[in-house]
VOMARTOR-341789 format. One record per residue: residue number from 1; residue in three letters; y, z negated, x of N, C-alpha, C in turn. Coordinates in steps of 0.001 Angstrom, whole numbers, plus 500000, padded with zeros to 6 digits. Layout:
N
<vexza:NUM	vexke:ALA	nY:Y	nZ:Z	nX:X	caY:Y	caZ:Z	caX:X	cY:Y	cZ:Z	cX:X>
...
END
This chain:
90
<vexza:1	vexke:MET	nY:658195	nZ:471717	nX:489948	caY:658861	caZ:471518	caX:488684	cY:657813	cZ:471079	cX:487654>
<vexza:2	vexke:LEU	nY:658159	nZ:470073	nX:486831	caY:657236	caZ:469569	caX:485826	cY:657216	cZ:470480	cX:484618>
<vexza:3	vexke:SER	nY:656067	nZ:470590	nX:484037	caY:655983	caZ:471366	caX:482793	cY:656660	cZ:470592	cX:481671>
<vexza:4	vexke:LYS	nY:657047	nZ:471295	nX:480613	caY:657750	caZ:470643	caX:479501	cY:656914	cZ:469552	cX:478837>
<vexza:5	vexke:PRO	nY:655609	nZ:469759	nX:478563	caY:654831	caZ:468679	caX:477940	cY:654761	cZ:467428	cX:478818>
<vexza:6	vexke:LEU	nY:654619	nZ:467611	nX:480122	caY:654551	caZ:466465	caX:481025	cY:655897	cZ:465757	cX:481087>
<vexza:7	vexke:SER	nY:656975	nZ:466502	nX:481101	caY:658311	caZ:465905	caX:481105	cY:658537	cZ:465101	cX:479837>
<vexza:8	vexke:ALA	nY:658113	nZ:465641	nX:478706	caY:658270	caZ:464943	caX:477434	cY:657451	cZ:463659	cX:477426>
<vexza:9	vexke:LEU	nY:656225	nZ:463717	nX:477954	caY:655374	caZ:462541	caX:478014	cY:656007	cZ:461464	cX:478888>
<vexza:10	vexke:CYS	nY:656559	nZ:461840	nX:480019	caY:657226	caZ:460879	caX:480901	cY:658430	cZ:460246	cX:480212>
<vexza:11	vexke:ALA	nY:659191	nZ:461036	nX:479485	caY:660358	caZ:460516	caX:478771	cY:659936	cZ:459500	cX:477717>
<vexza:12	vexke:VAL	nY:658873	nZ:459787	nX:476978	caY:658384	caZ:458855	caX:475963	cY:657891	cZ:457574	cX:476625>
<vexza:13	vexke:ALA	nY:657197	nZ:457688	nX:477727	caY:656689	caZ:456507	caX:478436	cY:657841	cZ:455620	cX:478905>
<vexza:14	vexke:LEU	nY:658895	nZ:456204	nX:479408	caY:660040	caZ:455422	caX:479868	cY:660754	cZ:454741	cX:478711>
<vexza:15	vexke:ILE	nY:660830	nZ:455401	nX:477588	caY:661479	caZ:454813	caX:476417	cY:660662	cZ:453644	cX:475886>
<vexza:16	vexke:CYS	nY:659338	nZ:453773	nX:475893	caY:658470	caZ:452743	caX:475328	cY:658213	cZ:451586	cX:476293>
<vexza:17	vexke:ALA	nY:658445	nZ:451762	nX:477561	caY:658133	caZ:450730	caX:478555	cY:658762	cZ:449381	cX:478244>
<vexza:18	vexke:PRO	nY:660017	nZ:449298	nX:477832	caY:660586	caZ:447979	caX:477553	cY:659959	cZ:447290	cX:476352>
<vexza:19	vexke:LEU	nY:659200	nZ:447999	nX:475534	caY:658593	caZ:447418	caX:474357	cY:657313	cZ:446640	cX:474669>
<vexza:20	vexke:VAL	nY:656804	nZ:446755	nX:475881	caY:655595	caZ:446047	caX:476271	cY:655960	cZ:444584	cX:476520>
<vexza:21	vexke:ALA	nY:655324	nZ:443691	nX:475787	caY:655625	caZ:442270	caX:475919	cY:654967	cZ:441702	cX:477168>
<vexza:22	vexke:PRO	nY:655704	nZ:440889	nX:477907	caY:655097	caZ:440235	caX:479070	cY:654105	cZ:439171	cX:478601>
<vexza:23	vexke:ALA	nY:653273	nZ:438745	nX:479492	caY:652291	caZ:437712	caX:479161	cY:652368	cZ:436600	cX:480197>
<vexza:24	vexke:ALA	nY:652142	nZ:435382	nX:479742	caY:652120	caZ:434234	caX:480646	cY:650691	cZ:433706	cX:480716>
<vexza:25	vexke:ASN	nY:650263	nZ:433382	nX:481918	caY:648926	caZ:432839	caX:482143	cY:649061	cZ:431465	cX:482779>
<vexza:26	vexke:PHE	nY:648337	nZ:430508	nX:482235	caY:648345	caZ:429145	caX:482745	cY:646918	cZ:428741	cX:483074>
<vexza:27	vexke:THR	nY:646744	nZ:427975	nX:484127	caY:645452	caZ:427368	caX:484443	cY:645691	cZ:425869	cX:484491>
<vexza:28	vexke:VAL	nY:644938	nZ:425122	nX:483701	caY:645143	caZ:423687	caX:483622	cY:643887	cZ:422936	cX:484034>
<vexza:29	vexke:THR	nY:644085	nZ:421757	nX:484631	caY:642963	caZ:420959	caX:485109	cY:642985	cZ:419534	cX:484559>
<vexza:30	vexke:ASN	nY:644002	nZ:419209	nX:483741	caY:644053	caZ:417887	caX:483122	cY:644889	cZ:417968	cX:481844>
<vexza:31	vexke:THR	nY:644886	nZ:416881	nX:481081	caY:645556	caZ:416865	caX:479783	cY:647061	cZ:417055	cX:479912>
<vexza:32	vexke:THR	nY:647680	nZ:416493	nX:480951	caY:649123	caZ:416649	caX:481147	cY:649488	cZ:418106	cX:481393>
<vexza:33	vexke:GLU	nY:648727	nZ:418777	nX:482258	caY:648962	caZ:420202	caX:482511	cY:648737	cZ:421024	cX:481246>
<vexza:34	vexke:PHE	nY:647727	nZ:420641	nX:480464	caY:647418	caZ:421340	caX:479214	cY:648616	cZ:421243	cX:478261>
<vexza:35	vexke:GLN	nY:649162	nZ:420032	nX:478098	caY:650316	caZ:419861	caX:477223	cY:651530	cZ:420620	cX:477751>
<vexza:36	vexke:ASN	nY:651751	nZ:420602	nX:479060	caY:652873	caZ:421351	caX:479638	cY:652740	cZ:422844	cX:479352>
<vexza:37	vexke:ALA	nY:651523	nZ:423362	nX:479451	caY:651290	caZ:424784	caX:479157	cY:651545	cZ:425079	cX:477681>
<vexza:38	vexke:LEU	nY:651085	nZ:424193	nX:476802	caY:651327	caZ:424381	caX:475365	cY:652814	cZ:424331	cX:475044>
<vexza:39	vexke:THR	nY:653529	nZ:423410	nX:475665	caY:654969	caZ:423276	caX:475428	cY:655703	cZ:424533	cX:475859>
<vexza:40	vexke:THR	nY:655350	nZ:425060	nX:477012	caY:655974	caZ:426297	caX:477490	cY:655604	cZ:427465	cX:476582>
<vexza:41	vexke:ALA	nY:654333	nZ:427537	nX:476194	caY:653840	caZ:428658	caX:475388	cY:654474	cZ:428720	cX:474007>
<vexza:42	vexke:GLN	nY:654841	nZ:427583	nX:473462	caY:655322	caZ:427580	caX:472081	cY:656664	cZ:428255	cX:471894>
<vexza:43	vexke:SER	nY:657390	nZ:428521	nX:472980	caY:658704	caZ:429141	caX:472787	cY:659128	cZ:430061	cX:473929>
<vexza:44	vexke:ASN	nY:658172	nZ:430564	nX:474699	caY:658565	caZ:431387	caX:475850	cY:658715	cZ:432872	cX:475541>
<vexza:45	vexke:GLY	nY:658482	nZ:433283	nX:474305	caY:658667	caZ:434685	caX:473945	cY:657656	cZ:435616	cX:474583>
<vexza:46	vexke:GLU	nY:656468	nZ:435099	nX:474878	caY:655416	caZ:435900	caX:475506	cY:654075	cZ:435576	cX:474863>
<vexza:47	vexke:SER	nY:653142	nZ:436498	nX:474976	caY:651756	caZ:436176	caX:474658	cY:651247	cZ:435298	cX:475788>
<vexza:48	vexke:ASP	nY:650433	nZ:434313	nX:475455	caY:650016	caZ:433335	caX:476453	cY:648505	cZ:433179	cX:476480>
<vexza:49	vexke:THR	nY:647986	nZ:432945	nX:477684	caY:646584	caZ:432600	caX:477862	cY:646537	cZ:431325	cX:478682>
<vexza:50	vexke:ILE	nY:645857	nZ:430317	nX:478149	caY:645658	caZ:429069	caX:478868	cY:644188	cZ:428982	cX:479232>
<vexza:51	vexke:THR	nY:643909	nZ:428923	nX:480528	caY:642535	caZ:428769	caX:481012	cY:642347	cZ:427305	cX:481378>
<vexza:52	vexke:VAL	nY:641367	nZ:426681	nX:480724	caY:641115	caZ:425258	caX:480909	cY:639928	cZ:425101	cX:481857>
<vexza:53	vexke:ALA	nY:640165	nZ:424408	nX:482974	caY:639110	caZ:424194	caX:483961	cY:637982	cZ:423370	cX:483356>
<vexza:54	vexke:ALA	nY:636804	nZ:423483	nX:483948	caY:635642	caZ:422727	caX:483484	cY:635947	cZ:421240	cX:483508>
<vexza:55	vexke:GLY	nY:635416	nZ:420539	nX:482519	caY:635598	caZ:419092	caX:482462	cY:635675	cZ:418599	cX:481035>
<vexza:56	vexke:LEU	nY:635857	nZ:417298	nX:480896	caY:635987	caZ:416653	caX:479598	cY:637450	cZ:416279	cX:479407>
<vexza:57	vexke:TYR	nY:638040	nZ:416785	nX:478337	caY:639438	caZ:416525	caX:478026	cY:639494	cZ:415673	cX:476770>
<vexza:58	vexke:GLY	nY:639930	nZ:414416	nX:476921	caY:639996	caZ:413486	caX:475804	cY:641207	cZ:413751	cX:474934>
<vexza:59	vexke:ILE	nY:641027	nZ:414632	nX:473961	caY:642150	caZ:414997	caX:473088	cY:641913	cZ:414554	cX:471656>
<vexza:60	vexke:GLY	nY:640960	nZ:413631	nX:471463	caY:640594	caZ:413209	caX:470118	cY:641629	cZ:412356	cX:469419>
<vexza:61	vexke:GLN	nY:642507	nZ:411700	nX:470161	caY:643522	caZ:410853	caX:469549	cY:644655	cZ:411704	cX:468988>
<vexza:62	vexke:PRO	nY:645126	nZ:411385	nX:467783	caY:646252	caZ:412142	caX:467221	cY:647455	cZ:412121	cX:468159>
<vexza:63	vexke:GLY	nY:648086	nZ:413260	nX:468289	caY:649275	caZ:413364	caX:469125	cY:649007	cZ:413587	cX:470598>
<vexza:64	vexke:THR	nY:647716	nZ:413695	nX:470983	caY:647407	caZ:413906	caX:472397	cY:647928	cZ:415254	cX:472863>
<vexza:65	vexke:LEU	nY:647635	nZ:416314	nX:472123	caY:648155	caZ:417642	caX:472430	cY:648895	cZ:418169	cX:471210>
<vexza:66	vexke:ASN	nY:650075	nZ:418730	nX:471435	caY:650883	caZ:419261	caX:470340	cY:651298	cZ:420694	cX:470639>
<vexza:67	vexke:TYR	nY:651239	nZ:421525	nX:469606	caY:651697	caZ:422907	caX:469705	cY:652293	cZ:423311	cX:468374>
<vexza:68	vexke:THR	nY:653567	nZ:423606	nX:468380	caY:654247	caZ:424106	caX:467190	cY:655089	cZ:425292	cX:467631>
<vexza:69	vexke:ALA	nY:654633	nZ:426471	nX:467308	caY:655350	caZ:427675	caX:467740	cY:656693	cZ:427777	cX:467027>
<vexza:70	vexke:ALA	nY:657703	nZ:428242	nX:467755	caY:659004	caZ:428496	caX:467146	cY:658852	cZ:429584	cX:466087>
<vexza:71	vexke:ALA	nY:659709	nZ:429551	nX:465083	caY:659637	caZ:430535	caX:463994	cY:659751	cZ:431961	cX:464523>
<vexza:72	vexke:THR	nY:660430	nZ:432136	nX:465633	caY:660623	caZ:433470	caX:466209	cY:659516	cZ:433850	cX:467192>
<vexza:73	vexke:GLU	nY:658580	nZ:432949	nX:467428	caY:657491	caZ:433195	caX:468387	cY:656385	cZ:433969	cX:467689>
<vexza:74	vexke:ASN	nY:656391	nZ:435276	nX:467848	caY:655414	caZ:436144	caX:467195	cY:654471	cZ:436738	cX:468246>
<vexza:75	vexke:PHE	nY:653886	nZ:435849	nX:469037	caY:653012	caZ:436271	caX:470129	cY:651718	cZ:435474	cX:470053>
<vexza:76	vexke:SER	nY:650705	nZ:435946	nX:470747	caY:649393	caZ:435298	caX:470685	cY:649282	cZ:434143	cX:471671>
<vexza:77	vexke:LEU	nY:648394	nZ:433218	nX:471338	caY:648000	caZ:432130	caX:472232	cY:646481	cZ:432141	cX:472288>
<vexza:78	vexke:VAL	nY:645940	nZ:432308	nX:473489	caY:644487	caZ:432308	caX:473692	cY:644165	cZ:431155	cX:474635>
<vexza:79	vexke:ILE	nY:643205	nZ:430332	nX:474246	caY:642751	caZ:429231	caX:475095	cY:641313	cZ:429517	cX:475487>
<vexza:80	vexke:VAL	nY:641059	nZ:429552	nX:476797	caY:639761	caZ:429948	caX:477333	cY:639208	cZ:428815	cX:478189>
<vexza:81	vexke:GLY	nY:637945	nZ:428483	nX:477989	caY:637283	caZ:427492	caX:478834	cY:636716	cZ:428132	cX:480082>
<vexza:82	vexke:ASP	nY:636353	nZ:427309	nX:481021	caY:635740	caZ:427772	caX:482265	cY:634462	cZ:428544	cX:481936>
<vexza:83	vexke:THR	nY:634223	nZ:429614	nX:482650	caY:633044	caZ:430437	caX:482366	cY:631818	cZ:430014	cX:483156>
<vexza:84	vexke:GLN	nY:631991	nZ:429121	nX:484133	caY:630861	caZ:428720	caX:484985	cY:630294	cZ:427339	cX:484646>
<vexza:85	vexke:ALA	nY:631099	nZ:426504	nX:484005	caY:630667	caZ:425139	caX:483703	cY:631289	cZ:424722	cX:482365>
<vexza:86	vexke:PRO	nY:630721	nZ:423673	nX:481725	caY:631229	caZ:423274	caX:480412	cY:632676	cZ:422779	cX:480439>
<vexza:87	vexke:THR	nY:633406	nZ:423182	nX:479429	caY:634746	caZ:422665	caX:479155	cY:634668	cZ:422032	cX:477782>
<vexza:88	vexke:ILE	nY:634942	nZ:420743	nX:477704	caY:634790	caZ:420010	caX:476430	cY:636134	cZ:419419	cX:476046>
<vexza:89	vexke:LEU	nY:636582	nZ:419805	nX:474858	caY:637783	caZ:419220	caX:474286	cY:637331	cZ:418272	cX:473207>
<vexza:90	vexke:GLY	nY:637416	nZ:416983	nX:473466	caY:636877	caZ:416051	caX:472489	cY:637601	cZ:414744	cX:472425>
END
């Protein structure tokens, strides 16, 4: 039989569990994949992490990559470069 404090803790954990926001993780290796990840991230209702593979991504031209979060999108977007080799967005 569970003690009362442990039972109460379990009940609180079950009540709070649905409040944990899911997260989406993307790994991209080219500009098209990068844009697809941004498009999905802008309105998927999740915190997102986009990991960009090592390389040179030519995004200097206006309109190459677009991200406009929906007004209801109150989640984070983190973009991470490769940790072993240079990732250049230029």
